[in-house]
C-alpha positions as CSV (number, residue, x, y, z in Angstrom):
1,M,0.0,0.0,0.0
2,T,1.4,3.4,-1.0
3,T,1.7,5.9,1.8
4,P,0.2,9.3,0.8
5,P,2.5,12.3,0.9
6,T,2.7,14.4,4.0
7,A,4.1,17.9,4.6
8,T,7.5,16.4,5.0
9,T,7.3,13.7,2.3
10,P,7.5,15.4,-1.1
11,P,5.0,14.1,-3.7
12,D,6.2,12.7,-7.0
13,E,6.2,15.9,-8.9
14,R,9.0,17.3,-6.8
15,T,11.3,14.5,-7.9
16,R,10.7,14.6,-11.6
17,P,13.6,15.4,-14.0
18,H,12.7,19.1,-14.3
19,A,12.6,19.5,-10.6
20,V,16.0,17.8,-10.2
21,A,17.4,20.2,-12.9
22,L,16.0,23.2,-11.1
23,R,17.3,22.2,-7.7
24,A,20.8,21.6,-9.3
25,A,20.8,25.0,-10.9
26,L,19.9,26.7,-7.7
27,A,22.4,24.7,-5.7
28,S,25.0,26.1,-8.1
29,A,23.8,29.7,-8.0
30,P,20.8,30.4,-5.7
31,V,19.2,33.0,-7.8
32,I,16.2,33.1,-10.2
33,A,16.6,36.1,-12.5
34,I,13.2,37.7,-13.2
35,L,12.8,39.2,-16.7
36,R,9.9,41.6,-16.9
37,S,9.7,44.4,-19.4
38,T,7.5,46.3,-21.9
39,S,8.9,44.0,-24.6
40,A,10.6,40.5,-24.7
41,T,12.8,41.3,-27.7
42,R,16.0,41.4,-25.7
43,F,15.3,38.6,-23.3
44,A,17.6,36.2,-25.1
45,E,20.6,38.5,-24.9
46,V,19.9,39.3,-21.2
47,T,19.6,35.6,-20.4
48,D,22.8,34.8,-22.2
49,T,24.6,37.4,-20.2
50,L,23.2,36.1,-16.9
51,L,24.2,32.6,-17.8
52,A,27.7,33.7,-18.7
53,S,27.9,35.4,-15.3
54,G,26.9,32.2,-13.5
55,I,23.2,32.6,-13.0
56,R,21.5,29.4,-14.2
57,A,17.8,30.1,-13.7
58,A,15.8,32.7,-15.6
59,E,12.1,33.5,-15.4
60,F,10.3,35.0,-18.4
61,T,7.2,36.8,-17.0
62,L,3.9,36.4,-18.8
63,T,3.0,40.0,-18.2
64,T,5.6,40.9,-20.9
65,P,4.2,41.4,-24.4
66,G,5.4,38.8,-26.8
67,V,6.9,36.7,-24.0
68,L,5.6,33.3,-25.3
69,D,7.2,33.8,-28.7
70,A,10.5,34.8,-27.0
71,L,10.2,31.8,-24.6
72,R,9.6,29.4,-27.5
73,E,12.4,30.7,-29.6
74,Y,14.9,30.7,-26.8
75,A,13.9,27.3,-25.4
76,A,14.3,25.7,-28.9
77,D,18.1,26.3,-28.6
78,A,18.6,26.9,-24.9
79,P,22.3,26.7,-23.8
80,P,23.2,23.8,-21.6
81,G,23.1,24.4,-17.8
82,L,20.2,26.9,-18.0
83,V,16.7,26.2,-16.5
84,L,14.1,28.4,-18.2
85,G,10.8,29.1,-16.5
86,A,7.7,31.2,-16.8
87,G,6.5,33.6,-14.1
88,T,3.3,35.5,-13.2
89,V,1.3,32.3,-14.1
90,T,-2.2,32.8,-12.8
91,T,-4.4,30.2,-14.6
92,P,-4.1,26.6,-15.8
93,A,-4.4,27.8,-19.4
94,E,-1.4,30.1,-18.9
95,A,0.5,27.2,-17.3
96,Q,-0.2,25.0,-20.3
97,A,0.7,27.7,-22.8
98,A,4.0,28.4,-21.0
99,V,5.0,24.7,-20.9
100,E,4.1,24.3,-24.5
101,A,6.4,27.2,-25.3
102,G,9.3,25.6,-23.5
103,A,9.1,26.6,-19.8
104,T,10.4,23.8,-17.5
105,Y,9.1,25.3,-14.3
106,L,6.3,27.7,-13.3
107,I,6.2,30.6,-10.8
108,T,2.9,32.2,-9.6
109,P,2.2,35.4,-7.7
110,T,-0.4,33.7,-5.5
111,T,-1.3,30.4,-3.9
112,S,-3.4,29.0,-6.7
113,T,-4.1,25.4,-6.1
114,E,-5.5,25.1,-9.7
115,V,-2.1,26.2,-11.2
116,I,-0.3,23.8,-8.8
117,A,-2.4,20.9,-9.9
118,E,-1.9,21.8,-13.6
119,A,1.9,22.0,-13.1
120,A,1.7,18.5,-11.6
121,R,-0.3,17.3,-14.6
122,L,2.2,18.8,-17.0
123,G,5.1,17.3,-15.0
124,V,6.9,20.5,-14.2
125,P,8.0,22.1,-10.9
126,V,5.9,25.0,-9.6
127,L,6.8,27.8,-7.1
128,P,3.6,29.4,-5.9
129,G,3.6,32.8,-4.3
130,A,2.7,32.8,-0.6
131,Y,3.3,35.0,2.4
132,T,1.5,33.9,5.6
133,P,2.3,30.5,7.3
134,T,-1.2,29.3,6.3
135,E,-0.6,30.1,2.6
136,I,2.9,28.6,2.6
137,L,1.7,25.3,4.1
138,T,-1.3,25.2,1.8
139,A,0.9,25.6,-1.2
140,W,3.4,23.0,0.0
141,R,0.7,20.4,0.8
142,A,-0.9,21.1,-2.6
143,G,2.3,20.0,-4.3
144,A,4.6,23.0,-4.6
145,T,8.2,22.2,-5.4
146,M,9.3,25.3,-3.5
147,V,7.4,28.2,-2.2
148,K,8.0,31.8,-3.4
149,L,7.9,34.0,-0.3
150,F,6.3,37.1,-1.7
151,P,6.6,40.1,-1.3
152,A,9.7,39.3,0.7
153,A,10.9,42.8,1.4
154,T,7.8,43.5,3.5
155,G,9.1,41.5,6.3
156,G,12.8,41.1,5.3
157,P,15.2,38.4,6.4
158,E,13.8,38.4,10.0
159,Y,10.3,37.5,8.8
160,L,11.9,34.7,6.7
161,R,13.7,33.4,9.8
162,A,10.5,33.5,11.8
163,I,8.6,31.5,9.1
164,R,11.4,29.0,8.9
165,A,11.2,28.2,12.6
166,P,7.8,26.3,12.4
167,L,8.1,25.3,8.8
168,P,11.8,24.2,8.3
169,H,10.9,21.5,5.8
170,V,9.4,24.0,3.2
171,P,12.0,25.4,0.8
172,L,11.4,29.1,0.5
173,V,12.5,31.4,-2.3
174,P,12.1,35.0,-1.1
175,T,11.1,37.3,-4.0
176,G,10.1,41.0,-4.3
177,G,12.1,44.0,-3.3
178,I,15.4,42.2,-2.7
179,G,18.5,44.2,-3.6
180,V,21.7,42.8,-5.0
181,T,23.5,43.4,-1.7
182,D,20.7,41.7,0.3
183,A,21.5,38.2,-0.7
184,P,23.7,37.2,2.2
185,A,21.1,38.2,4.8
186,Y,18.3,36.2,3.2
187,L,20.5,33.1,2.6
188,A,21.7,33.3,6.2
189,A,18.0,33.4,7.3
190,G,17.3,30.2,5.5
191,A,16.4,31.0,1.9
192,T,16.8,28.1,-0.5
193,A,17.3,30.7,-3.3
194,L,16.3,34.2,-4.2
195,G,14.0,35.7,-6.9
196,I,15.5,39.0,-8.1
197,G,14.2,41.2,-10.9
198,G,14.7,44.9,-11.3
199,P,17.7,45.4,-8.9
200,L,19.6,42.7,-10.9
201,V,18.3,43.1,-14.5
202,G,18.0,46.9,-14.3
203,D,17.4,48.4,-17.8
204,A,19.1,45.6,-19.7
205,C,15.8,44.4,-21.2
206,E,15.1,47.9,-22.5
207,G,18.5,48.3,-24.2
208,G,20.7,49.1,-21.2
209,S,24.3,47.9,-20.8
210,L,24.8,44.1,-20.8
211,A,28.3,44.7,-19.4
212,A,26.7,46.4,-16.4
213,L,24.2,43.6,-16.1
214,G,27.1,41.1,-16.0
215,E,28.8,43.2,-13.2
216,R,25.6,43.2,-11.1
217,A,25.2,39.5,-11.6
218,A,28.8,38.8,-10.5
219,A,28.4,41.0,-7.5
220,L,25.2,39.2,-6.5
221,L,26.8,35.8,-6.8
222,D,29.8,36.9,-4.9
223,G,27.4,37.8,-2.0
224,T,25.7,34.4,-2.2
225,R,29.1,32.8,-1.5
226,R,29.8,34.7,1.7
């Protein structure tokens, strides 16, 4: 007889190949770079720069016009070592469209059990957004691979530390308002990885300096190693 999963026994979807690849990427560099812009035309160049700097996980947000085409084109010839996900996924239909375009993991802004279930059906990891202990545990028990603590800056590293005390088995990825220099404090408080958008990417998606992006990425990764 098969024992049903509990809060401390991950369900099958957390051990599938895409989940293994995601965990390996974040073990190497505990950062998910969030790409959000008014256009996705430069997402490929930005992602290449991030990967060259050592960041191995990128999130193409669905609120960006043209993002599914950009995701499909990049995923078709994605460089080795990169895990490519879709963010701001709010419905099962969006989840399916993102995976069909090439996303190998999904990130949501809320604790949507419908999207979590769809991710499991599609066989990809999912990181639902949650903030309170109830939301976090609900997301985990519903099948989250990790839980995106959002918006993280509201409570900062001390809130993360407080949440980790009663829920040490839930891998948390603080996201929202985290600066490049904030990484050491969040990791010391127990973060599995960090989701960072604007402070890391800056204006690179709008035509800004890719060299400056590479410098920010290098500084961020240096902080994660302290």
